[in-house]
Structure formats: structure tokens, C-alpha cells
C-alpha positions in Angstrom: -156.5 39.4 268.7 -158.8 39.1 265.9 -158.7 35.1 264.9 -160.5 36.1 261.4 -158.2 38.9 261.0 -155.6 36.4 261.4 -156.3 33.7 259.1 -156.9 36.5 256.5 -153.5 37.9 256.8 -152.2 34.4 256.5 -153.9 33.5 253.7 -152.4 36.5 251.9 -149.4 35.3 253.1 -149.6 32.1 251.4 -151.4 33.9 248.0 -148.3 36.4 247.9 -145.7 34.4 245.2 -144.5 37.2 242.8 -144.7 34.8 239.3 -148.4 34.8 240.1 -149.1 38.4 239.9 -146.3 39.7 238.4 -144.9 41.3 241.8 -146.5 40.8 245.1 -150.1 40.4 245.8 -150.1 42.2 249.1 -148.0 45.1 247.9 -149.6 45.8 244.5 -152.9 47.0 246.4 -151.0 49.7 247.9 -148.5 52.6 246.6 -144.9 51.8 248.2 -144.9 55.7 249.5 -148.0 54.5 251.7 -146.4 51.5 252.9 -146.3 51.8 256.6 -142.8 51.1 257.1 -142.2 53.5 254.4 -144.1 56.2 256.3 -141.9 55.3 259.4 -138.8 55.6 258.0 -139.4 58.9 256.0 -140.8 60.4 259.5 -137.8 59.4 261.5 -135.1 59.7 259.0 -134.8 63.8 258.9 -133.9 62.7 262.9 -131.3 60.0 262.0 -128.0 61.6 262.9 -125.1 61.1 265.1 -126.0 62.0 268.9 -126.9 61.0 272.5 -129.9 59.3 273.8 -132.5 62.4 273.4 -131.8 62.6 269.8 -132.5 58.6 269.7 -135.8 58.6 272.0 -137.1 61.7 269.9 -136.3 59.0 266.6 -138.2 56.5 268.4 -141.3 58.8 269.5 -141.9 60.1 265.8 -141.4 56.5 264.1 -143.8 54.9 266.6 -146.1 57.6 265.9 -146.7 57.3 262.4 -146.1 53.4 262.5 -148.7 53.0 265.4 -151.0 55.3 263.9 -152.9 53.3 260.8 -153.1 50.2 263.4 -154.7 52.6 265.9 -157.0 53.8 263.6 -158.5 50.8 262.4 -158.6 49.1 266.0 -160.9 52.7 266.5 -163.0 52.3 263.2 -163.0 48.5 263.7 -166.8 48.0 265.1 -168.2 50.4 263.0 -166.5 48.7 259.8 -169.0 45.4 260.2 -167.5 42.7 258.2 -164.8 44.6 257.1 -163.4 45.0 260.3 -161.3 41.8 259.9 -160.7 42.3 256.6 -158.8 45.5 257.1 -157.3 44.6 260.4 -155.8 41.4 258.5 -154.7 43.5 255.6 -152.6 45.9 258.0 -151.4 42.6 259.9 -150.3 41.2 256.5 -148.2 44.4 255.6 -146.5 44.0 259.2 -145.1 40.4 258.4 -143.7 38.0 255.7 -140.9 35.7 254.2 -142.3 35.3 250.4 -140.2 39.0 249.8 -136.5 37.0 250.9 -137.6 33.3 250.1 -138.3 33.5 246.2 -135.8 36.3 245.0 -133.0 34.1 246.7 -134.7 31.1 245.8 -135.5 31.6 241.7 -133.6 35.3 240.5 -130.4 34.2 238.7 -128.2 37.1 239.7 -128.0 36.1 243.3 -125.4 38.8 244.1 -127.7 41.7 243.2 -130.5 40.0 245.0 -128.4 39.2 248.5 -126.9 42.6 248.6 -130.8 43.9 248.9 -131.1 42.9 251.9 -127.3 42.9 253.9 -125.1 46.0 254.3 -121.8 44.7 253.6 -120.5 45.0 250.2 -120.8 41.6 248.1 -119.6 43.3 245.0 -116.4 41.4 245.1 -117.7 38.6 247.6 -117.0 35.0 246.5 -119.5 32.9 245.2 -120.0 30.6 248.8 -119.7 34.1 251.3 -122.8 35.3 248.6 -124.7 32.6 248.9 -124.4 32.8 253.2 -125.4 36.1 253.0 -128.6 35.0 251.4 -129.2 32.5 253.9 -128.3 34.7 257.0 -130.7 37.1 255.5 -133.5 34.6 255.3 -133.1 33.4 259.0 -133.2 36.9 260.4 -136.1 37.8 258.4 -138.2 34.6 260.1 -137.7 36.5 263.6 -137.8 39.9 262.4 -140.5 40.1 259.5 -142.7 36.8 260.6 -142.5 35.2 264.1 -141.6 38.4 266.1 -144.4 40.5 264.8 -146.8 37.7 264.2 -146.5 36.8 267.9 -146.7 40.3 269.0 -150.1 40.6 267.2 -151.3 37.4 269.0 -150.5 39.3 272.7 -151.6 42.8 271.9 -153.1 42.9 268.6 -152.6 44.9 265.6 -150.9 47.6 267.5 -148.2 45.4 269.1 -147.6 43.7 265.5 -146.9 47.6 264.5 -144.6 48.0 267.3 -142.8 45.4 266.4 -142.3 46.3 263.1 -141.8 50.0 263.2 -139.5 49.7 266.1 -137.2 47.0 264.1 -137.5 49.9 261.1 -135.9 52.2 263.5 -133.2 49.6 264.6 -132.2 49.4 260.9 -132.2 53.3 260.1 -130.3 54.4 263.6 -129.3 51.2 265.2 -125.6 51.1 264.3 -122.4 52.3 266.1 -121.8 55.4 263.7 -125.4 57.3 265.3 -123.4 56.8 268.6 -126.1 56.4 272.0 -129.0 58.1 269.0 -129.1 54.4 268.1 -129.2 52.9 271.7 -133.2 53.1 272.2 -134.4 51.6 268.9 -131.6 49.1 269.1 -131.9 48.0 272.9 -136.2 48.0 272.3 -135.9 46.0 269.4 -133.6 43.8 271.1 -136.2 43.0 273.7 -139.0 42.5 271.5 -137.5 39.9 269.4 -135.5 38.2 272.5 -138.2 35.3 272.9 -139.2 35.2 268.9 -135.4 34.6 267.9 -135.1 31.5 269.8 -138.8 30.3 269.0 -137.4 31.1 265.1 -134.5 28.7 265.7 -136.5 26.1 267.5 -138.9 25.7 264.2 -136.1 25.9 262.0 -134.4 22.7 263.8 -138.0 21.1 264.3 -138.4 20.9 260.6 -134.9 19.8 259.6 -133.0 16.3 259.7 -129.7 15.5 260.8 -129.1 18.9 262.9 -126.4 19.0 265.8 -127.8 20.7 268.7 -123.8 21.4 270.1 -123.5 23.9 267.2 -126.0 26.2 268.4 -123.5 27.5 270.8 -122.0 29.2 267.7 -124.6 31.5 268.0 -122.2 33.4 271.0 -120.1 34.1 267.7 -122.1 36.8 266.8 -122.7 39.7 268.4 -126.0 40.2 268.3 -127.8 38.5 271.0 -130.9 37.6 268.7 -129.8 37.2 265.3 -126.9 34.3 266.3 -130.0 32.2 267.1 -131.7 31.7 263.9 -128.4 31.5 261.7 -127.1 29.1 264.2 -129.8 26.9 263.6 -129.9 27.3 260.0 -125.8 26.6 259.7 -126.7 23.8 262.0 -129.3 22.0 259.7 -127.6 22.5 256.6 -124.4 21.7 257.7 -122.4 24.2 256.6 -120.8 27.4 257.3 -122.4 30.8 257.6 -119.8 33.9 257.5 -119.3 37.3 257.2 -115.5 37.4 256.6 -113.6 39.4 259.3 -116.6 39.5 261.7 -118.0 35.7 262.6 -118.2 32.5 260.9 -120.9 30.1 262.7 -121.5 26.3 261.9 -119.1 23.7 260.4 -118.1 22.3 256.8 -117.9 24.6 254.3 -119.8 27.9 252.3 -123.3 26.8 251.5 -123.6 25.7 247.7 -126.6 26.7 245.6 -127.9 23.7 246.6 -127.6 24.4 250.3 -129.5 27.8 249.4 -132.2 25.7 247.8 -132.7 23.7 251.1 -132.3 26.3 253.7 -134.7 28.7 251.8 -137.2 25.3 252.2 -136.2 25.0 255.5 -137.1 28.8 256.6 -140.8 28.5 254.5 -141.2 25.2 256.5 -140.5 27.0 259.9 -142.6 29.9 259.1 -145.3 27.2 258.3 -144.2 25.6 261.8 -144.7 28.3 263.6 -148.4 28.6 262.4 -149.2 25.5 263.5 -147.4 26.2 267.0 -150.1 29.4 267.1 -152.9 27.5 265.7 -154.9 27.2 268.7 -155.3 31.2 268.7 -157.4 30.7 265.4 -160.0 28.4 267.1 -162.9 30.4 269.0 -162.6 29.7 272.9 -164.2 26.9 274.4 -167.7 27.1 275.5 -167.0 26.4 278.9 -164.6 30.0 278.8 -167.6 31.8 278.5 -169.5 30.9 281.3 -166.6 32.0 283.4 
């Protein structure tokens, strides 16, 4: 991990306000077709068909080969780039994480149904307003794990390849990690669960840490969801807001009514503040090592 690269990436995240740039600053610097997530998706898509574990491993190998290539290349080239090294690494790191892409649209776009549909697979065309708002908050809570806490945690532990390992696996899980793919989705799904296991719980703790009036017993509602990880941040957010987050026919988490427009604003604010809280928790990683450690 490079503290300068991490600081640069976090600064880019803070600046990534679409209203300032007529779009997102970071993604406007690169063509969407060249974004590493897009490359992972396109590399694995031809193999994404129902099948056995062998096909699933092939999907995983193809996606990881493409997803890790930029990170490994940057790691190899960094010593030769001088002062540009941390900037290149920081930019590639920023491409692996972020919550602005969901917090801003859900909080500011008048057509919330259209926005929320971009983040969930269930059909929202005939969903009630409360269920549309629930879908948006659920997606924000999950994104805090998948798209922020997890890649940053793995970057701190394993450097840029760690961040892109998580991001590539999460992308592949979104591609084939569904029952209709049979066992072909198992490798990506299980590896995604393992990589996000600790981040999901850290994200839930961060949500609760920045919230007032949450009720700890409601965290038990996480067991109402099939996912071992997604239930944590969603239950934490429902508890913090005092609302029900619900996918009809599948799960209902929390107590109270479905979220109101005010609850959406409060929930997105909680997610943004939880992201900041995680940065504070990891801020020691930005500090230089103590003098005594270099002499050991």
C-alpha cells in the first residue's frame, strides 16, 4: 500500500461531484470502454453460460486475468515513474471504489424509479414509491460494502492488486452469480462472499456509528436475507432509519413503514458519513511509520 496513492484516490473521491463536472470527474478522464470493470465484464461475458464448476473457474480466470493486468502493470512500472507513480496508482485505485455514483443520483434525480432500476435487478416498473425508495437505499447500503469498504480494505492489506482482485470478483459475481447459471456461478459467488465477509460487517458498524437512535436487536433481521453479507449493511441502515427495507416476496428487514423521501435523504447521508467514518478508521494507514519501526 502507498499512503500517497491512497490519499490521492480519496481526494479524487471527494472531488467526484457530478454537478461540478457535468458528469463524474474520474470517469470523464477515461473512455467507459477502457474502464477496468468494463474490460473484466467483456472478457468474461462470452463464457457466462449455465454450466458446471469448470465453466465457472474459466469465467473467474478470464475476468481476473484482465482485471488484475492494469494493477500488476502499474505495480511493475511504479519504480520507473518517479513522482507519477503514486498518481497512477491512486487513479487506478479510485477506479476500483466509490459511493458517489449512487449517493448523488438517488439523492438528486427527480426520476428515482429510473435511477433505482439501474442498481437493482428486480423490476421496479410497477413497484410502489416506498418499494422504489427501499430499493435505492438497499443498493446504497450494499454499494458501501462492495464498492467502497471492501476494495479499500483489500488495498490496505494487499496493495493495488488486492483492490482489483475484489473489484474483478465482485463484477464476475454480478455476471454469473445467480441460480440460472447453476454451478458455473459458484466460484465467483463464493469468492465474492469471502472477500466481502469482513467489509460487510465493518460497513454495518460504520453505519451504526454515525447514526442516532438505532436499535441493535434489528441487526438480527440480517438473517432474513439469503446473502450472508448484504444483510449486515441493509439491516444496519434499516435500524438507523427506523424503516422497513423490503423486496416483496423475498425479504423484509427492519420495523416501521417503508421509507419516505426524507428517509432516502437521511439514508444516503448516513451512507456517505459511514464512508467517511471508514476513512477515519483507516487513517493510520496514511501516516508515515514511526521512526523506531525503521530501525527494527
